[in-house]
C-alpha positions as CSV (number, residue, x, y, z in Angstrom):
1,X,90.1,135.4,16.9
2,X,88.1,138.6,17.4
3,X,87.0,141.2,15.0
4,X,89.6,143.8,14.2
5,X,89.3,146.5,16.8
6,X,90.4,150.1,16.9
7,X,94.0,150.3,18.3
8,X,95.0,146.8,17.1
9,X,98.6,146.6,15.7
10,X,100.9,144.0,14.3
11,X,102.7,141.9,16.9
12,X,106.0,143.5,15.9
13,X,104.7,147.1,16.7
14,X,102.9,146.0,19.8
15,X,105.9,144.1,21.2
16,X,108.3,147.0,20.5
17,X,106.2,149.3,22.5
18,X,105.5,146.8,25.3
19,X,109.1,145.9,25.8
20,X,111.0,149.0,24.8
21,X,108.6,151.9,25.1
22,X,109.0,154.6,27.8
23,X,107.2,152.3,30.3
24,X,108.1,149.0,28.7
25,X,108.9,145.8,30.4
26,X,112.7,146.2,29.9
27,X,112.9,149.9,30.4
28,X,110.8,150.3,33.5
29,X,113.0,151.9,36.3
30,X,113.4,150.1,39.6
31,X,112.4,146.7,38.4
32,X,114.3,143.4,39.0
33,X,115.3,143.1,35.4
34,X,115.1,139.9,33.4
35,X,116.4,137.8,36.3
36,X,113.3,138.6,38.2
37,X,111.1,137.0,35.6
38,X,112.9,134.1,33.9
39,X,116.0,132.0,34.4
40,X,118.8,132.1,31.9
41,X,122.1,130.3,31.8
42,X,123.7,133.6,33.1
43,X,121.6,133.5,36.2
44,X,121.7,129.7,36.7
45,X,125.4,129.5,37.5
46,X,128.6,131.5,37.5
47,X,130.1,128.6,35.5
48,X,128.4,130.0,32.5
49,X,130.3,133.3,32.7
50,X,133.4,131.3,33.4
51,X,132.9,129.4,30.2
52,X,132.3,132.6,28.2
53,X,135.5,134.0,29.7
54,X,137.3,130.9,28.5
55,X,135.9,131.4,25.1
56,X,137.1,135.0,25.2
57,X,140.5,133.9,26.2
58,X,140.7,131.5,23.2
59,X,139.5,134.3,20.9
60,X,142.2,136.5,22.3
61,X,144.8,133.9,21.6
62,X,143.5,133.3,18.0
63,X,143.7,137.1,17.4
64,X,147.3,137.3,18.6
65,X,146.5,139.1,21.9
66,X,145.5,142.5,20.5
67,X,146.2,145.6,22.6
68,X,142.4,146.4,22.7
69,X,140.3,143.3,23.1
70,X,136.5,143.8,23.0
71,X,133.8,141.9,24.7
72,X,130.4,143.1,23.6
73,X,127.4,141.6,25.6
74,X,124.3,142.2,23.5
75,X,121.0,142.3,25.4
76,X,123.0,142.6,28.6
77,X,120.1,142.8,31.0
78,X,121.6,144.2,34.2
79,X,125.2,143.5,33.1
80,X,125.5,140.2,35.0
81,X,127.3,138.3,32.2
82,X,129.7,141.2,31.5
83,X,130.6,141.5,35.1
84,X,131.0,137.7,35.5
85,X,133.3,137.6,32.5
86,X,135.5,140.3,34.0
87,X,135.7,138.4,37.2
88,X,136.9,135.2,35.4
89,X,139.4,136.4,32.7
90,X,143.1,136.3,33.6
91,X,144.7,139.5,34.7
92,X,146.7,140.0,31.4
93,X,143.4,139.7,29.4
94,X,141.5,142.0,31.8
95,X,144.2,144.7,31.4
96,X,143.5,144.9,27.7
97,X,139.8,144.2,27.7
98,X,137.2,146.7,26.6
99,X,133.9,145.4,28.0
100,X,130.7,146.8,26.4
101,X,127.2,146.0,27.8
102,X,124.6,146.8,25.1
103,X,121.1,147.2,26.5
104,X,118.3,149.6,25.8
105,X,117.4,149.9,29.6
106,X,119.3,152.5,31.7
107,X,122.6,151.5,33.3
108,X,122.0,149.8,36.6
109,X,123.5,151.3,39.8
110,X,126.6,149.7,41.2
111,X,127.8,148.2,37.9
112,X,131.6,147.7,37.6
113,X,132.9,151.1,36.3
114,X,135.1,149.3,33.7
115,X,132.0,148.3,31.8
116,X,130.9,150.8,29.1
117,X,127.1,150.9,28.9
118,X,125.7,151.4,25.4
119,X,122.1,151.8,24.2
120,X,123.0,150.2,20.9
121,X,126.0,148.8,19.0
122,X,126.1,152.0,16.9
123,X,127.6,153.7,19.9
124,X,130.5,151.3,20.0
125,X,133.8,152.0,18.3
126,X,133.8,151.0,14.6
127,X,134.9,147.4,13.9
128,X,135.5,145.8,17.2
129,X,138.2,143.2,17.6
130,X,137.2,140.3,20.0
131,X,134.1,138.5,21.0
132,X,130.5,139.6,20.5
133,X,128.1,137.6,22.6
134,X,124.3,137.7,22.5
135,X,122.7,135.5,25.2
136,X,118.9,135.3,24.7
137,X,118.8,138.6,22.8
138,X,117.4,137.6,19.4
139,X,114.2,136.0,20.9
140,X,113.3,139.5,22.2
141,X,113.8,141.2,18.8
142,X,110.1,141.9,18.0
143,X,108.6,140.1,15.0
144,X,105.3,139.9,13.2
145,X,103.1,136.8,13.4
146,X,101.4,135.2,10.4
147,X,98.4,132.8,10.4
148,X,96.7,130.9,7.6
149,X,93.1,131.8,7.1
150,X,90.2,129.5,6.1
151,X,91.5,129.5,2.5
152,X,95.1,128.7,3.5
153,X,96.4,132.2,2.8
154,X,99.0,133.7,5.2
155,X,97.7,136.8,6.9
156,X,99.2,139.1,9.5
157,X,97.9,138.7,13.1
158,X,96.9,142.0,14.7
159,X,96.7,142.3,18.5
160,X,95.2,144.7,21.0
161,X,96.8,145.9,24.2
162,X,94.7,143.3,26.2
163,X,96.1,140.5,24.0
164,X,93.0,139.9,21.9
165,X,93.9,139.0,18.3
166,X,92.4,139.4,14.9
167,X,93.5,138.5,11.3
168,X,94.7,141.5,9.3
169,X,95.7,141.8,5.7
170,X,97.8,139.3,3.7
171,X,101.5,138.9,4.2
172,X,103.3,140.5,1.3
173,X,106.6,141.9,0.1
174,X,109.9,140.9,1.9
175,X,108.0,139.2,4.7
176,X,106.2,136.9,2.2
177,X,109.5,136.1,0.6
178,X,111.0,135.3,4.0
179,X,108.1,132.9,4.8
180,X,108.5,131.2,1.4
181,X,112.2,130.6,2.1
182,X,112.3,129.9,5.8
183,X,108.9,129.0,7.1
184,X,106.6,128.0,4.2
185,X,102.9,128.0,4.9
186,X,101.7,126.8,1.5
187,X,99.2,124.0,2.0
188,X,99.2,124.4,5.8
189,X,95.8,124.0,7.5
190,X,93.9,127.0,8.7
191,X,95.2,128.3,12.0
192,X,98.9,127.4,11.3
193,X,101.1,130.2,12.6
194,X,104.6,131.4,11.9
195,X,106.8,134.2,13.3
196,X,108.4,136.2,10.5
197,X,112.1,136.4,11.5
198,X,113.2,139.1,9.0
199,X,113.9,141.7,11.8
200,X,116.1,139.2,13.7
201,X,118.0,138.4,10.6
202,X,118.7,142.1,10.0
203,X,119.6,142.6,13.7
204,X,122.1,139.7,13.7
205,X,123.6,140.9,10.4
206,X,124.2,144.4,11.9
207,X,125.8,142.8,15.0
208,X,128.2,140.7,12.8
209,X,129.1,143.8,10.9
210,X,130.2,145.5,14.1
211,X,133.1,143.1,14.3
212,X,136.2,143.8,12.3
213,X,137.8,140.5,13.4
214,X,136.8,137.9,16.0
215,X,133.8,135.8,16.9
216,X,130.1,136.5,17.0
217,X,127.9,134.2,19.1
218,X,124.2,134.1,19.5
219,X,122.6,131.8,22.1
220,X,118.8,131.2,22.2
221,X,115.8,128.9,22.0
222,X,115.8,127.9,18.4
223,X,114.2,125.8,15.6
224,X,115.2,125.1,12.0
225,X,113.3,124.8,8.7
226,X,112.7,121.1,8.9
227,X,110.9,121.3,12.2
228,X,109.1,124.6,12.6
229,X,106.4,124.5,15.3
230,X,103.0,124.6,13.6
231,X,101.4,126.9,16.2
232,X,104.5,129.2,16.6
233,X,106.2,129.9,19.9
234,X,105.1,133.4,20.9
235,X,104.6,133.5,24.7
236,X,105.1,135.7,27.8
237,X,106.9,135.4,31.1
238,X,106.2,137.1,34.4
239,X,107.6,136.3,37.9
240,X,109.2,133.2,36.7
241,X,106.1,131.7,35.0
242,X,105.0,131.3,31.5
243,X,101.9,133.5,30.8
244,X,99.7,134.5,28.0
245,X,101.6,137.2,25.9
246,X,99.8,140.5,26.5
247,X,101.5,143.5,25.0
248,X,100.8,146.0,27.8
249,X,104.3,146.1,29.3
250,X,103.4,143.7,32.2
251,X,105.4,140.7,30.9
252,X,108.2,139.7,28.7
253,X,107.2,138.7,25.2
254,X,109.4,136.2,23.4
255,X,109.4,133.7,20.5
256,X,112.0,131.1,19.5
257,X,114.5,132.0,16.9
258,X,114.8,130.6,13.3
259,X,118.5,130.2,13.7
260,X,119.2,128.9,10.2
261,X,117.8,132.1,8.8
262,X,119.9,134.3,11.1
263,X,123.0,132.2,10.1
264,X,122.5,133.0,6.5
265,X,121.9,136.7,7.2
266,X,125.0,136.8,9.4
267,X,127.2,135.2,6.7
268,X,125.9,137.6,4.1
269,X,126.6,140.5,6.5
270,X,130.1,139.6,7.6
271,X,133.2,141.4,6.4
272,X,134.5,140.4,3.0
273,X,137.5,138.5,4.5
274,X,135.1,136.3,6.5
275,X,133.0,135.1,3.6
276,X,134.9,131.9,3.3
277,X,134.1,130.9,6.9
278,X,130.5,129.8,7.2
279,X,128.7,130.1,10.6
280,X,127.9,126.9,12.4
281,X,125.1,126.0,14.8
282,X,125.6,123.6,17.8
283,X,123.9,122.8,21.0
284,X,124.9,124.5,24.2
285,X,125.7,121.1,25.7
286,X,128.3,120.4,23.0
287,X,129.9,123.9,23.1
288,X,130.1,124.2,26.9
289,X,131.7,120.7,27.1
290,X,134.3,121.9,24.6
291,X,134.9,124.9,26.9
292,X,135.5,122.6,29.9
293,X,132.1,122.6,31.6
294,X,131.8,119.0,33.0
295,X,128.7,117.8,34.8
296,X,130.2,114.5,36.0
297,X,130.1,113.8,39.7
298,X,133.4,113.9,41.6
299,X,134.9,110.6,42.7
300,X,133.6,109.3,46.1
301,X,137.2,108.9,47.1
302,X,137.5,112.7,47.4
303,X,134.8,112.7,50.1
304,X,137.1,110.7,52.4
305,X,140.2,112.8,52.0
306,X,138.6,116.3,51.5
307,X,134.9,116.4,52.5
308,X,134.6,120.1,52.0
309,X,136.2,119.9,48.6
310,X,133.9,117.0,47.7
311,X,130.9,119.1,48.6
312,X,132.2,122.0,46.5
313,X,132.9,119.8,43.5
314,X,129.5,118.1,43.8
315,X,127.8,121.6,43.7
316,X,129.9,122.6,40.7
317,X,128.9,119.4,38.9
318,X,125.3,120.0,39.6
319,X,125.5,123.5,38.1
320,X,127.4,122.1,35.1
321,X,124.7,119.4,34.7
322,X,122.0,122.0,34.6
323,X,123.8,124.1,32.0
324,X,124.4,121.1,29.8
325,X,121.1,119.2,30.3
326,X,119.8,118.5,26.7
327,X,116.2,118.7,27.9
328,X,116.9,122.1,29.5
329,X,119.5,124.8,29.1
330,X,121.8,122.4,27.3
331,X,119.3,122.3,24.4
332,X,119.8,126.0,23.6
333,X,121.3,126.6,20.1
334,X,124.6,128.4,19.7
335,X,125.2,130.2,16.4
336,X,128.9,130.8,16.0
337,X,130.1,133.2,13.3
338,X,133.8,133.7,12.7
339,X,134.7,137.1,11.3
340,X,138.1,137.1,9.6
341,X,140.5,134.2,9.2
342,X,142.0,134.0,12.7
343,X,138.9,132.6,14.4
344,X,137.9,130.1,11.7
345,X,140.2,127.4,13.2
346,X,139.0,128.2,16.7
347,X,135.4,127.6,15.6
348,X,136.3,124.1,14.5
349,X,137.5,123.3,18.1
350,X,134.2,124.4,19.5
351,X,132.0,122.4,17.2
352,X,133.9,119.3,16.6
């Protein structure tokens, strides 16, 4: 830790500017977008978009095939997932589908014209009916960082544009209450850190409220109250590599998500008719398997009768295995929130 310097800000304020300011990491024109800096399930295989399309098909059936079916992709990057879902849904679903890509960056050139590009969910029609899907969005909602000082008190961490940190004032108010409930630091040794997830809880609750009926899903790196990382998870990514988080716009800045806190906030923020249906959290491995993503190798007998088909099936199995690997992408957490009664039973089929 350094001395507090002029220009030091909280991590939430610094990250907001570094990611979403006029020259921020996600808004910089002409860049490669998130795919140029880190690998998500969307970029790993088209089978991921196919699985989300299958989930959308099941939501559509649960809702009784509404005339206007929404698919809202929150934190859409360059629209890759939305375009992939459009490519995989059946024609009868595509004819009724209203796809929304929600992203603070400008609309990329060449995107399917059927996709409506929104800077925020507040631009969408009120009370969507369908599937709201947030893939690695919550980890980029900026949060403050707390650290215990020499006396064990939780204090805000301040940061300069070059990444140098210093301890600021004590954590108080709603942030202190959030820590006490979700990431207690009482009795923790000096230097113990926590990321204060209150802004993410609020963002997820707002997203859930955008649905009138359907399913809201968040997929991310996660941890829960019984196993919070003692040094936090704040980090940076640039050009496919993990780097020191520096809030100057040169890298992505991310931290894992306290998914249990978001689940509670989403349940509180759902429509009244959804209150009886609690959100559930499962691993990506389990949910994708329930959606038909199978990483088992094809039988060798296929190689003799259809060598080309065997090679295709083997490649597909490799992609599925990457998406469901519990030590990799398969270890992501899925928060699944039914909004309204029709999708409550569907949720049970996904979480077993």
